[in-house]
C-alpha positions in Angstrom: 13.0 1.7 -7.1 12.4 2.1 -3.3 15.4 3.7 -1.6 17.2 4.7 -4.7 16.8 8.5 -4.2 16.5 8.7 -0.6 18.8 9.5 2.3 19.9 6.4 4.3 17.5 7.0 7.2 15.6 4.0 8.7 11.9 5.0 8.4 9.0 3.8 10.5 5.4 4.3 9.4 2.7 4.0 12.1 -1.0 3.4 11.4 -3.0 4.5 14.5 -6.8 4.4 14.3 -8.0 6.1 17.5 -11.6 7.3 16.9 -12.4 9.6 19.9 -9.8 8.2 22.3 -6.2 9.0 23.1 -4.9 5.6 24.1 -3.7 4.4 20.7 -2.1 7.6 19.9 -0.4 7.8 23.3 1.0 4.3 23.0 2.2 4.8 19.3 3.8 8.1 20.4 5.8 6.3 23.0 6.8 3.6 20.7 8.0 6.3 18.1 10.0 8.1 20.7 11.7 4.9 21.8 12.4 3.9 18.2 14.0 7.3 17.5 16.1 7.0 20.7 17.5 3.8 19.2 17.8 5.2 15.7 18.5 9.0 16.2 18.9 9.4 12.4 15.5 7.7 11.8 12.3 9.2 10.7 8.7 8.3 11.9 5.5 9.2 10.3 2.2 8.4 12.1 -1.1 8.3 10.2 -3.8 9.0 12.8 -7.4 10.3 12.9 -7.7 11.7 16.5 -9.7 15.0 16.2 -7.0 16.6 18.4 -4.3 15.9 15.7 -0.9 16.0 17.3 -2.1 16.0 20.9 1.2 14.7 22.4 4.6 16.4 22.0 6.6 14.5 19.3 10.3 13.7 19.4 12.4 15.3 16.7 12.2 13.1 13.7 8.5 12.2 14.3 5.6 13.8 12.5 1.9 13.1 11.9 -0.5 13.0 9.1 -4.1 13.7 10.1 -6.8 11.5 8.4 -10.5 12.5 8.4 -11.8 11.3 11.8 -14.3 8.3 12.1 -15.8 6.8 15.1 -16.9 3.2 15.9 -20.5 2.9 16.7 -20.5 -0.9 17.2 -18.8 -4.0 16.0 -18.1 -3.5 12.3 -20.0 -0.2 12.4 -18.5 3.2 11.6 -19.4 6.8 10.9 -17.6 10.1 10.1 -17.0 12.3 13.1 -16.9 15.8 11.4 -17.3 15.5 7.5 -21.0 15.7 6.4 -20.4 13.0 3.8 -21.4 9.4 3.3 -19.1 7.1 5.2 -18.2 5.4 1.8 -16.8 8.6 0.6 -14.8 9.3 3.7 -13.5 5.8 3.7 -12.5 6.1 0.1 -10.6 9.3 0.9 -8.8 7.7 3.8 -7.8 4.7 1.8 -6.1 6.8 -0.8 -4.4 9.1 1.7 -3.0 6.1 3.5 -1.8 4.3 0.4 -0.2 7.5 -1.1 1.6 8.3 2.1 2.9 4.9 2.6 4.2 4.6 -1.0 5.8 8.1 -0.9 7.3 7.7 2.6 9.0 4.4 1.6 9.2 2.8 5.2 11.5 0.2 6.3 8.9 -0.8 8.9 5.1 -0.5 9.0 3.6 -0.8 12.4 -0.2 -1.3 12.3 -1.9 -0.5 15.6 -4.8 -2.7 16.6 -6.4 -3.6 13.2 -4.5 -5.8 10.8 -6.5 -4.6 7.8 -7.5 -1.3 9.2 -10.8 0.2 10.0 -13.3 -1.6 7.6 -10.4 -2.9 5.6 -9.0 0.5 4.6 -5.3 -0.7 4.9 -5.7 -3.6 2.4 -4.8 -1.3 -0.6 -1.6 -0.1 1.3 -0.6 -3.6 2.3 -0.9 -4.8 -1.2 1.1 -1.8 -2.6 3.9 -2.5 -0.1 3.9 -6.4 -0.6 6.6 -6.5 -3.3 8.8 -4.1 -1.4 11.3 -4.8 1.4 9.1 -3.5 4.2 8.9 -5.3 7.6 5.3 -5.4 8.7 4.4 -5.6 12.3 1.0 -5.7 13.9 0.6 -4.2 17.5 -2.3 -5.5 19.6 -3.3 -4.2 23.1 -3.9 -6.8 25.7 -7.6 -7.2 25.2 -9.7 -6.2 22.1 -13.3 -7.4 22.9 -15.1 -10.4 24.0 -13.7 -13.6 22.4 -16.9 -14.4 20.7 -17.1 -11.0 19.1 -13.5 -10.9 17.8 -13.6 -14.4 16.5 -16.7 -13.5 14.5 -15.6 -10.1 13.3 -12.1 -11.2 12.4 -13.4 -14.1 10.3 -16.1 -12.1 8.6 -13.7 -9.2 7.8 -10.8 -11.4 6.7 -8.5 -10.2 9.6 -6.8 -13.5 10.1 -6.1 -13.7 6.3 -4.6 -10.2 6.5 -2.2 -11.3 9.3 -1.3 -14.5 7.3 -0.6 -12.8 4.1 1.0 -9.5 5.2 2.5 -9.4 8.6 6.0 -10.8 9.8 5.3 -10.4 13.5 2.5 -9.6 16.0 3.4 -7.7 19.2 0.9 -8.0 22.0 1.1 -5.2 24.5 0.2 -7.4 27.4 0.9 -10.5 29.4 0.0 -13.9 28.3 -0.9 -15.0 31.8 -3.4 -12.1 32.1 -5.0 -12.8 28.7 -3.9 -15.3 26.1 -4.7 -13.6 22.8 -3.9 -16.7 20.7 -6.1 -19.0 22.6 -9.0 -16.7 23.5 -9.4 -15.3 20.0 -8.9 -18.6 18.2 -5.7 -17.9 16.3 -4.7 -20.6 13.9 -1.7 -22.5 15.1 0.5 -21.3 12.2 -0.2 -17.7 13.2 0.3 -18.2 17.0 4.1 -18.5 16.1 4.1 -14.8 15.1 2.7 -13.7 18.5 5.2 -12.0 20.9 3.9 -10.9 24.3 5.9 -7.8 25.3 4.2 -6.8 28.6 2.3 -3.5 29.2 3.4 -0.4 27.1 3.5 2.7 29.3 5.6 5.7 30.0 8.3 5.6 32.6 7.1 6.4 36.2 7.4 10.1 37.2 10.6 11.1 39.2 10.1 10.8 43.0 8.5 13.8 44.5 6.6 14.9 41.3 3.3 14.1 42.9 4.0 16.3 45.9 3.7 19.4 43.8 0.2 18.4 42.6 -0.7 17.6 46.3 0.4 21.0 47.4 -1.5 22.7 44.7 -4.8 21.1 45.4 -4.6 20.4 49.1 -2.9 23.7 50.1 -4.8 25.2 53.1 -6.6 21.9 53.9 -6.1 19.6 56.9 -2.9 17.6 56.7 -4.8 14.4 56.7 -7.0 15.3 53.8 -7.2 12.8 50.9 -6.9 13.7 47.3 -9.1 11.8 44.9 -8.4 12.2 41.2 -10.9 11.2 38.5 -9.8 10.7 35.0 -10.8 8.8 31.8 -8.4 9.4 28.9 -10.1 11.6 26.3 -13.3 11.6 28.2 -15.8 11.2 25.3 -17.9 8.8 27.2 -16.9 9.6 30.7 -19.8 11.8 31.9 -21.8 9.1 33.6 -18.9 8.3 35.8 -17.8 11.9 36.4 -21.4 13.0 37.1 -22.1 10.1 39.5 -18.9 10.8 41.3 -19.5 14.4 41.7 -23.0 13.7 43.2 -21.6 10.9 45.4 -18.8 13.2 46.7 -20.8 14.8 49.7 -21.3 11.3 51.1 -17.6 10.5 50.6 -16.5 13.9 52.2 -18.8 13.4 55.2 -16.9 10.1 55.9 -13.5 11.7 55.6 -11.7 15.0 54.8 -10.9 14.9 51.0 -10.8 17.0 47.8 -11.7 15.8 44.3 -9.9 16.6 41.1 -11.8 15.8 38.0 -9.7 15.7 34.7 -12.4 15.6 32.0 -10.2 15.0 28.9 -10.4 17.0 25.7 -13.3 15.1 24.3 -16.0 15.5 27.0 -18.7 17.8 25.4 -18.6 21.3 26.7 -22.3 21.1 27.9 -21.3 18.3 30.1 -18.3 20.0 31.5 -20.6 23.0 32.3 -23.0 20.6 34.0 -20.2 19.2 36.2 -18.9 22.7 37.2 -22.5 23.7 38.2 -23.0 20.5 40.2 -19.5 21.0 41.9 -20.2 24.6 42.9 -19.6 25.0 46.7 -17.8 21.7 47.1 -14.0 21.0 47.4 -14.0 19.9 43.7 -11.7 21.1 41.0 -12.4 20.7 37.3 -9.6 20.6 34.8 -9.9 19.7 31.1 -6.3 18.5 30.7 -3.1 18.3 32.7 0.6 18.7 31.9 1.2 15.1 33.0 -1.4 12.6 34.0 1.0 10.4 35.8 2.1 13.2 38.2 -1.6 13.4 39.2 -1.8 9.7 39.7 1.3 9.7 41.8 -0.2 12.5 43.9 -3.5 10.7 44.5 -4.7 8.8 47.5 -7.2 7.2 45.1 -7.7 7.4 41.3 -11.2 6.8 40.0 -11.2 6.0 36.4 -12.5 3.9 33.5 -10.5 0.9 32.4 -8.9 1.9 29.1 -5.6 0.4 28.1 -3.4 3.5 28.5 -4.8 4.7 31.8 -4.8 1.1 33.3 -1.1 0.6 32.2 0.0 4.0 33.7 -1.7 3.1 36.9 0.2 -0.1 37.1 3.3 1.8 36.4 2.7 4.4 39.2 1.4 1.9 41.6 -1.4 4.4 42.7 -4.5 3.0 44.5 -7.1 2.8 41.9 -10.9 2.1 41.5 -11.7 1.1 37.9 -15.3 1.6 36.7 -15.2 0.2 33.1 -17.7 1.5 30.5 -20.6 -0.8 29.8 -20.1 -0.9 26.0 -20.1 -0.9 23.1 -17.2 -3.5 23.5 -16.5 -5.7 26.5 -12.9 -4.8 26.5 -12.8 -2.5 29.6 -14.9 -4.8 31.7 -12.7 -7.7 30.9 -9.5 -5.8 31.6 -10.8 -4.4 34.9 -11.9 -7.8 36.2 -8.6 -9.4 35.2 -6.5 -6.7 36.9 -8.7 -6.8 40.0 -8.5 -10.5 40.2 -4.7 -10.2 40.5 -5.1 -7.7 43.3 -3.6 -4.8 41.3 -6.7 -2.5 41.4 -10.2 -2.2 42.9 -13.1 -2.6 40.5 -16.8 -1.6 40.4 -19.0 -3.1 37.7 -20.8 -0.5 35.6 -24.1 -2.2 36.5 -23.4 -1.0 40.1 -22.7 2.6 39.1 -24.9 4.6 41.3 -24.5 7.4 43.8 -24.7 5.2 46.7 -22.7 2.3 45.1 -19.9 4.6 44.0 -19.7 6.4 47.3 -19.4 3.1 49.1 -16.8 1.8 46.8 -14.7 5.0 47.0 -14.8 5.0 50.9 -13.9 1.3 51.0 -11.0 1.9 48.6 -9.7 4.8 50.7 -10.1 2.9 54.0 -8.3 -0.2 52.8 -4.4 -0.5 53.0 -2.6 -0.8 49.8 -3.7 -4.0 47.9 -1.0 -6.7 48.3 0.0 -7.8 44.8 0.0 -11.5 44.3 2.4 -11.0 41.4 3.9 -7.9 39.8 2.6 -6.8 36.4 4.9 -6.9 33.5 5.7 -3.3 32.6 8.5 -3.8 30.1 6.4 -3.6 27.0 7.9 -0.4 25.7 11.4 -1.7 25.8 10.6 -5.2 24.4 8.4 -3.8 21.6 11.1 -1.3 20.6 13.6 -4.1 20.5 11.3 -6.0 18.0 10.9 -2.8 15.9 14.6 -2.0 15.6 15.6 -5.7 15.0 17.0 -6.4 11.4 16.3 -2.8 10.3 19.3 -1.7 8.2 21.3 -4.8 8.9 24.6 -4.0 10.6 23.5 -0.7 12.0 24.4 -0.5 15.7 21.4 -0.1 18.0 21.5 1.3 21.5 18.2 1.3 23.5 17.9 3.7 26.4 17.9 2.2 29.8 14.5 1.4 31.5 13.0 4.6 33.2 14.6 7.3 31.1 12.3 10.2 31.4 13.0 11.5 28.0 11.1 8.6 26.3 7.7 9.9 27.7 5.8 12.2 25.4 4.4 15.2 27.3 1.2 16.9 26.4 2.0 20.3 25.2 -0.8 22.0 27.2 -0.7 23.6 30.6 -2.9 22.7 33.5 -6.3 24.2 32.9 -7.8 24.7 36.3 -11.3 25.9 37.2 -11.8 25.6 40.9 -15.3 24.7 42.2 
């Protein structure tokens, strides 16, 4: 019987399907860290498929089980990343690994990230196996998934609403209802809307004051005191080459308008041939290329302007730091980033350039304009309490009677740090 032979430790099982990105893994690692702060005697196991495996440093009590990696090619379309096998074989392997891990781990809570039934329904056997057991099941959704028409169609065809109705006790939305109403936009049935809880944006605490100054000294040392630091980043970077390449080609025009230096953080998934092409194009220019950094938020805090795509994790961290930002969302395969960038820009929180306008001249003009403008006056402040509110929902009712103490907002220990040093290749 579940729990009969186990130590009395609250257990959280997280399913994080990330493909070739880092956003989902970053977010679930933050939540795991906060959960363990509330339950220091707890245990967290994350099932993930990022090719980097355990990319972020884990809190003691948290471990990862790496699944064979798959990537999303389009709505409802998937393929293996590394295994030279039919997708059906890889999917069958993932299903069994997930089910076996869940049954053996005996969780008190199952937190499913993003997909209620998993990629192509791979979570269904696990959900059914856990159904008769006292496991609290929570679905976590980022603010925007895709265009409303696409999600309504895919969720209906794939049985996602039925999975929510049958298996999940609560649904946590990592965003603000006034920015994007998940229930209305995606056509949630009224009986399921009652399970939605809008938490606010989930992101790490802001860096300590002055952390960005060290980054500025490193990259602007020896330059004029009025030089600007532009930082370009795009999460894992798998599809960031068009933005990075355009920005590097546009940089001479920007530099002719004002003294500045550019730091490009490519991310671990940008193909090495593309990294080499960027370094070749940047030769002789005040441009630095780094694959990863010790803390991306320190670099944001140091920047006079951050140029990036509009992934959830990067966008939320920018809102937390309050750095001037120019978002250039990717054109596809989903509409998620374009929708997020437009909505954040409409509220005056960021600048935005449509991917249809991404050209050397267009990007140079947008960067110069963003650098020249004073800080954007915010019509309203973004809700950045998602980490705290989501954790409160996770620890609620677990091991009834157990005292729970959440860390105060802004505790630096809650932020997972990448366990890699700054890799720096100048010009």
